[in-house]
C-alpha positions in Angstrom: 29.7 17.9 -38.3 30.9 14.4 -38.7 33.3 15.2 -41.5 34.8 18.0 -39.4 35.2 15.7 -36.4 36.9 13.1 -38.6 39.3 15.8 -40.1 40.2 17.0 -36.6 40.9 13.4 -35.5 43.1 12.9 -38.6 45.0 16.0 -37.8 45.5 14.9 -34.2 46.8 11.5 -35.3 49.2 13.1 -37.7 50.5 15.5 -35.0 50.9 12.6 -32.6 53.0 10.8 -35.2 55.4 13.7 -35.8 57.6 15.7 -33.5 59.5 18.8 -34.2 63.2 18.8 -33.8 64.1 22.2 -32.2 67.7 22.3 -33.2 67.1 22.1 -37.0 63.4 23.0 -37.2 62.8 19.9 -39.3 59.8 17.6 -39.0 60.7 14.1 -38.1 58.1 11.4 -38.8 58.1 8.4 -36.5 57.8 5.1 -38.3 55.5 2.5 -36.8 57.1 -0.7 -35.8 55.7 -3.6 -37.8 55.3 -7.2 -37.0 58.3 -9.5 -36.7 57.0 -11.2 -39.9 57.0 -7.9 -41.8 59.6 -7.3 -44.4 62.5 -9.4 -45.7 63.3 -11.5 -42.6 59.6 -12.5 -42.1 59.2 -13.3 -45.8 62.3 -15.5 -45.8 61.1 -17.4 -42.7 57.6 -18.0 -44.0 59.0 -19.1 -47.4 61.4 -21.5 -45.6 58.6 -22.9 -43.4 56.5 -23.7 -46.4 59.2 -25.2 -48.6 62.6 -25.9 -46.8 65.5 -24.0 -48.3 63.5 -21.3 -50.1 64.3 -18.8 -47.4 68.0 -19.5 -47.8 67.6 -19.1 -51.6 65.7 -15.8 -51.0 68.6 -14.6 -48.8 71.1 -15.7 -51.4 72.8 -18.0 -48.9 73.3 -20.8 -51.3 76.1 -22.5 -49.3 73.5 -23.3 -46.5 71.3 -25.3 -48.9 73.1 -28.6 -48.7 73.0 -28.5 -44.9 69.3 -27.6 -44.9 68.4 -30.4 -47.4 70.6 -32.8 -45.6 69.1 -32.1 -42.2 65.5 -32.1 -43.4 66.0 -35.0 -45.7 67.9 -37.1 -43.2 65.4 -36.5 -40.4 62.6 -37.2 -42.9 64.1 -40.5 -43.8 64.6 -41.5 -40.2 61.0 -40.5 -39.5 59.7 -42.6 -42.4 61.7 -45.7 -41.4 60.5 -45.4 -37.8 56.9 -45.1 -38.8 57.2 -48.1 -41.1 58.8 -50.1 -38.2 56.0 -49.1 -35.9 53.3 -50.0 -38.4 54.9 -53.4 -39.0 55.1 -54.2 -35.3 51.5 -53.0 -34.8 50.3 -55.3 -37.6 52.3 -58.2 -36.2 50.9 -57.6 -32.7 47.3 -57.5 -34.0 47.9 -60.7 -36.0 49.4 -62.5 -32.9 46.5 -61.5 -30.7 43.9 -62.6 -33.3 45.8 -65.9 -33.8 46.2 -65.3 -37.6 49.5 -65.6 -39.5 51.3 -62.3 -39.9 51.5 -61.1 -43.5 53.1 -57.7 -43.8 51.4 -55.1 -45.9 54.7 -53.7 -47.2 58.1 -55.1 -47.9 60.6 -54.2 -45.2 63.7 -55.8 -43.8 62.4 -55.1 -40.3 59.1 -56.9 -41.1 61.0 -60.0 -42.2 62.7 -60.1 -38.7 59.4 -59.7 -36.9 57.7 -62.6 -38.8 59.5 -65.1 -36.5 58.2 -63.6 -33.3 54.7 -64.9 -32.3 54.5 -64.1 -28.6 52.0 -61.2 -28.1 53.6 -59.9 -24.9 57.0 -59.5 -26.7 55.4 -57.9 -29.7 53.5 -55.5 -27.5 56.7 -54.4 -25.7 58.5 -54.0 -29.1 55.5 -52.1 -30.5 55.4 -49.7 -27.5 59.2 -49.1 -27.8 58.8 -48.5 -31.5 56.0 -46.0 -30.8 58.2 -44.0 -28.5 61.0 -43.9 -31.1 58.4 -42.9 -33.8 57.1 -40.1 -31.8 60.6 -38.8 -31.0 61.6 -38.9 -34.6 58.4 -36.9 -35.6 59.3 -34.3 -33.0 62.9 -34.1 -34.1 61.8 -33.7 -37.7 59.5 -30.8 -36.7 62.3 -29.2 -34.8 64.7 -29.5 -37.7 62.0 -28.0 -40.0 61.5 -25.1 -37.6 65.3 -24.6 -37.1 65.9 -24.1 -40.8 63.1 -21.5 -40.8 64.7 -19.7 -37.9 68.0 -19.9 -39.7 66.5 -18.1 -42.7 65.0 -15.5 -40.4 68.2 -14.8 -38.5 70.3 -14.8 -41.7 68.0 -12.2 -43.3 68.3 -10.0 -40.2 72.1 -10.3 -40.3 72.2 -9.3 -44.0 70.8 -5.9 -43.0 73.2 -5.6 -40.0 75.6 -2.7 -40.6 79.0 -3.0 -39.1 81.3 0.1 -38.9 84.9 -0.2 -39.8 86.0 0.9 -36.3 85.5 -2.2 -34.1 87.7 -1.0 -31.3 86.7 -0.5 -27.7 88.4 0.9 -24.7 88.4 0.5 -21.0 88.2 3.8 -19.0 87.8 4.7 -15.4 85.5 7.4 -14.2 85.1 9.2 -10.9 81.9 11.0 -9.9 81.7 14.3 -8.0 78.6 13.1 -6.1 78.4 14.6 -2.5 76.3 11.5 -1.4 78.9 8.9 -2.5 82.2 10.8 -2.9 84.3 7.6 -3.3 82.3 6.0 -6.1 84.4 4.9 -9.0 83.8 2.6 -11.9 85.2 0.8 -14.9 83.5 1.5 -18.1 83.7 0.0 -21.6 82.9 2.2 -24.6 82.4 0.9 -28.1 
């Protein structure tokens, strides 16, 4: 009983997925739409989000690689510099509040400039400003990383985009024989 019920449900599912074309008597099978991450575009985006530039390599868009590496590397360098500046100001502020001499934990030109400032209020203001800059640079780095992934995704979609040789279009007018609105006219564009 259960096997028959399962077979009947299977047949109903198959019939629901097919439809018969009456003009040619051929069976047309409907394809299920997949996820946006299925197939080539999704694979290139995932690859590019894991390691920047691999989606562009997968799409064979080698000319985009210098821009991807320049953008990700440049924003990464800006982010690292801003994090170091913030950490230096944070250490200087803590040392000034504790009343101990400031000894930077890492060598930086910015830390050398901060060593002369001993006022805790000034260091707190500088630290808070550096924190805002640090957070913005982290956000911009994440946006650049995401943008190069989106670039790989869009590029993969456009690789499969088929353009016909005829790219012309024409403007035409059309009048309708509608008894309700006899004076209706329009301008139409056909591609």
